[in-house]
N, C-alpha and C positions, 0 to 999 in steps of 0.2 A: 159904862160903869167900871170902876176899878175895884175889884173885889180881892180880898186877901186869899180867900179860899172858895173854890167851886166844887160842887158835887153833882154829877148827872145821875139820872136813874140807871144809866148803864154802868155806873161805877167809875167812870172817867172823871178826872179832875182838871182837864185842860179847858181853855177858854171857849172852845167850840168842839162839836162832834160831827161826824159824818153819819147820817142816818140812811140805812139801806133797806130797812124793813118797816112796814106799817106798824103802828102802835102808839101808845101813850108815852110821851117823854117829858121829863121835868128836870129842872136845874134849881139848885139851892146855892145862894151866894152869901158869904159872910164877909163883913168888913168890920173887924173888931167885934163889938157886941151887937151890931146891927145885922139882921138876917132878912133876906127876901127870897121868894120862890116864883117860878113861872113854869108854865107847862103848855104842851101842844099835842093835839092828836094828828098823827100822820096817817092818811088813808091812801089806799091803793086805787080806790074807785074814782079817780079823777077823770074828768072829761076834757079833752082838748079839742077845741073847735077850729078846724083848719078849713078854709074855703076851698072849693073845688075849681075855682076859676079866679082870674084877676084881670083887671083892665088898667094897665099902667098909663093912663092918659092924664094924670095929675088933677083929676076932678075931686080928689079926696075920698072916693069910694073904691075900695078894693084895689088900691094902687100898688100894694105890696102883697106878695104871696107868703104870708107869715101867719102863725096861729093868732087868732083874734085876741086871746087872753094876754099875749105878750104886748100887743099894742095898747090894750086897755089898762095894763098894769103900770104904765108910765115908761115903758121901754122906748128909747128914742132910736130912730133909724135914720141913717143918712146914706143917700145913694152915691 
């Protein structure tokens, strides 16, 4: 989206922000007389599932020692 003006809940007006604390964040974008908003909750209580073993035998099961969420999120890995 090419917006003329952006305003984040943090007061910043850049095209992106770096979030370091949990909380509710929103952005409002203006392009002439058109306005849109979006928001997200950032929580600290995330769970990262890391296997405690791996079997690199190319059978498709536990071949890589990576957090499972990274593989399920579409991350590609090449050896």
